[in-house]
GUTI-287373 format. One record per residue (C-alpha): x negated, y, z; chain. Coordinates in steps of 0.02 Angstrom, whole numbers, padded with zeros to 5 digits. Layout:
<recs>
REC     east    north       up   chain
REC        X        Y        Z       A
...
</recs>
This chain:
<recs>
REC     east    north       up   chain
REC   -05692    03724    05399       A
REC   -05553    03784    05517       A
REC   -05519    03967    05544       A
REC   -05420    04013    05699       A
REC   -05329    04171    05653       A
REC   -05178    04285    05667       A
REC   -05111    04354    05503       A
REC   -05104    04533    05562       A
REC   -05279    04542    05641       A
REC   -05392    04665    05548       A
REC   -05543    04565    05606       A
REC   -05472    04407    05531       A
REC   -05433    04502    05373       A
REC   -05617    04546    05357       A
REC   -05659    04359    05355       A
REC   -05523    04321    05230       A
REC   -05582    04458    05112       A
REC   -05762    04396    05126       A
REC   -05708    04218    05091       A
REC   -05613    04274    04934       A
REC   -05754    04381    04873       A
REC   -05875    04233    04892       A
REC   -05755    04105    04813       A
REC   -05744    04009    04977       A
REC   -05562    04036    05023       A
REC   -05509    03862    04975       A
REC   -05633    03791    05102       A
REC   -05546    03871    05249       A
REC   -05406    03782    05342       A
REC   -05299    03916    05429       A
REC   -05246    03880    05606       A
REC   -05126    04017    05663       A
REC   -05129    04065    05846       A
REC   -05062    04205    05955       A
REC   -05199    04291    06050       A
REC   -05163    04436    06169       A
REC   -05255    04503    06323       A
REC   -05118    04446    06439       A
REC   -05095    04281    06354       A
REC   -05257    04220    06277       A
REC   -05248    04079    06149       A
REC   -05307    03934    06254       A
REC   -05310    03814    06112       A
REC   -05464    03907    06049       A
REC   -05557    03885    06216       A
REC   -05644    03720    06165       A
REC   -05721    03814    06020       A
REC   -05736    03990    06090       A
REC   -05733    04024    06278       A
REC   -05680    04204    06245       A
REC   -05519    04135    06165       A
REC   -05528    04268    06029       A
REC   -05495    04271    05846       A
REC   -05568    04249    05719       A
REC   -05655    04089    05770       A
REC   -05731    03974    05637       A
REC   -05757    03788    05667       A
REC   -05882    03724    05543       A
REC   -05877    03553    05461       A
REC   -06001    03483    05588       A
REC   -05887    03538    05733       A
REC   -05994    03683    05792       A
REC   -05914    03855    05800       A
REC   -05948    04033    05760       A
REC   -05857    04187    05822       A
REC   -05849    04372    05800       A
REC   -05804    04427    05626       A
REC   -05973    04496    05579       A
REC   -06058    04330    05624       A
REC   -05929    04229    05525       A
REC   -05941    04342    05375       A
REC   -06131    04327    05374       A
REC   -06118    04139    05384       A
REC   -05997    04138    05237       A
REC   -06113    04253    05144       A
REC   -06255    04128    05167       A
REC   -06146    03990    05097       A
REC   -06089    04098    04953       A
REC   -06250    04164    04890       A
REC   -06280    04325    04987       A
REC   -06174    04450    04895       A
REC   -06103    04547    05046       A
REC   -06252    04581    05156       A
REC   -06388    04680    05070       A
REC   -06567    04617    05099       A
REC   -06687    04699    05224       A
REC   -06707    04885    05198       A
REC   -06605    05043    05198       A
REC   -06453    04969    05103       A
REC   -06433    04836    05237       A
REC   -06443    04966    05380       A
REC   -06316    05072    05294       A
REC   -06195    04926    05266       A
REC   -06212    04870    05445       A
REC   -06190    05045    05511       A
REC   -06028    05065    05413       A
REC   -05972    04899    05476       A
REC   -06002    04958    05654       A
REC   -05904    05120    05620       A
REC   -05758    05023    05549       A
REC   -05760    04894    05686       A
REC   -05758    05032    05816       A
REC   -05606    05106    05730       A
REC   -05521    04937    05732       A
REC   -05567    04913    05916       A
REC   -05485    05079    05961       A
REC   -05335    05046    05851       A
REC   -05300    04873    05923       A
REC   -05323    04937    06103       A
REC   -05199    05075    06064       A
REC   -05076    04942    06003       A
REC   -05093    04847    06165       A
REC   -05073    05009    06268       A
REC   -04925    05081    06177       A
REC   -04828    04927    06134       A
REC   -04870    04787    06259       A
REC   -04904    04886    06420       A
REC   -04747    04937    06513       A
REC   -04710    05118    06477       A
REC   -04724    05175    06658       A
REC   -04903    05109    06662       A
REC   -04967    05193    06506       A
REC   -05106    05322    06527       A
REC   -05093    05463    06404       A
REC   -05273    05531    06424       A
REC   -05339    05357    06381       A
REC   -05223    05347    06229       A
REC   -05286    05519    06175       A
REC   -05466    05460    06196       A
REC   -05439    05310    06084       A
REC   -05356    05416    05948       A
REC   -05506    05534    05959       A
REC   -05622    05388    05918       A
REC   -05513    05341    05768       A
REC   -05510    05521    05706       A
REC   -05695    05544    05726       A
REC   -05732    05383    05630       A
REC   -05611    05435    05493       A
REC   -05696    05604    05477       A
REC   -05869    05520    05464       A
REC   -05804    05400    05334       A
REC   -05735    05548    05235       A
REC   -05906    05632    05236       A
REC   -05990    05475    05174       A
REC   -05861    05407    05052       A
REC   -05926    05495    04897       A
REC   -06095    05412    04924       A
REC   -06036    05234    04954       A
REC   -06128    05111    04839       A
REC   -06033    05023    04700       A
REC   -06058    04852    04780       A
REC   -05917    04794    04893       A
REC   -06025    04751    05041       A
REC   -05983    04704    05221       A
REC   -05972    04884    05277       A
REC   -05845    04928    05146       A
REC   -05747    04769    05181       A
REC   -05736    04819    05364       A
REC   -05681    04995    05319       A
REC   -05545    04929    05204       A
REC   -05479    04824    05348       A
REC   -05484    04969    05471       A
REC   -05388    05085    05355       A
REC   -05265    04949    05308       A
REC   -05230    04919    05492       A
REC   -05197    05103    05519       A
REC   -05072    05099    05375       A
REC   -04993    04942    05445       A
REC   -04978    04994    05629       A
REC   -04983    05183    05627       A
REC   -04893    05237    05470       A
REC   -04811    05378    05570       A
REC   -04983    05452    05602       A
REC   -05055    05459    05424       A
REC   -05244    05465    05407       A
REC   -05252    05529    05225       A
REC   -05214    05715    05244       A
REC   -05377    05812    05237       A
REC   -05477    05661    05181       A
REC   -05468    05655    04993       A
REC   -05631    05566    04962       A
REC   -05586    05426    05081       A
REC   -05410    05414    05009       A
REC   -05475    05400    04834       A
REC   -05604    05267    04879       A
REC   -05475    05165    04975       A
REC   -05354    05167    04831       A
REC   -05487    05101    04716       A
REC   -05536    04962    04832       A
REC   -05355    04912    04860       A
REC   -05351    04858    04676       A
REC   -05467    04713    04715       A
REC   -05384    04545    04717       A
REC   -05461    04502    04887       A
REC   -05388    04659    04965       A
REC   -05217    04640    04888       A
REC   -05202    04460    04938       A
REC   -05245    04488    05119       A
REC   -05137    04641    05157       A
REC   -05050    04619    05327       A
REC   -04861    04595    05327       A
REC   -04737    04583    05465       A
</recs>
């Protein structure tokens, strides 16, 4: 299988962690691309008309895209360890995934706005609004962290990626102060091989 990816993408990292947790990492061929709003990765277009990462091309040539879809496909291949079965645990994992993905969405948009957009065109109220989403999601995760299940499910994987991206891109705006439960949980999860091996660099 081919995985179109960028090494610093938190969405790609979610797929890479899932693959390692499921012992499927050696089945993925990494195809590195540069994908930005102003310069989409056109080499992905035959497989994903949105030209976004991650995109997975399966062995039969068909493709899957959006990280949650790819992760669920890998989970099906790997025995179903990351997505709880139907019932309250599944809804809880998917809800946490949505919270973390929303945090990543806002964080990546902030990166585009504050680094790639010319300074004269940046809109501070919009920036403040995105940071408000990030802070709200962090506060909710702090409230829930002490009750997270022991299993490293898709929701927790997504949250690790969201927090790791904040550390990577926004170290000057630390998220840990005032969130001791979340800090403790994150430190524990960062001890996992899958998390250590996929940490963004650059």
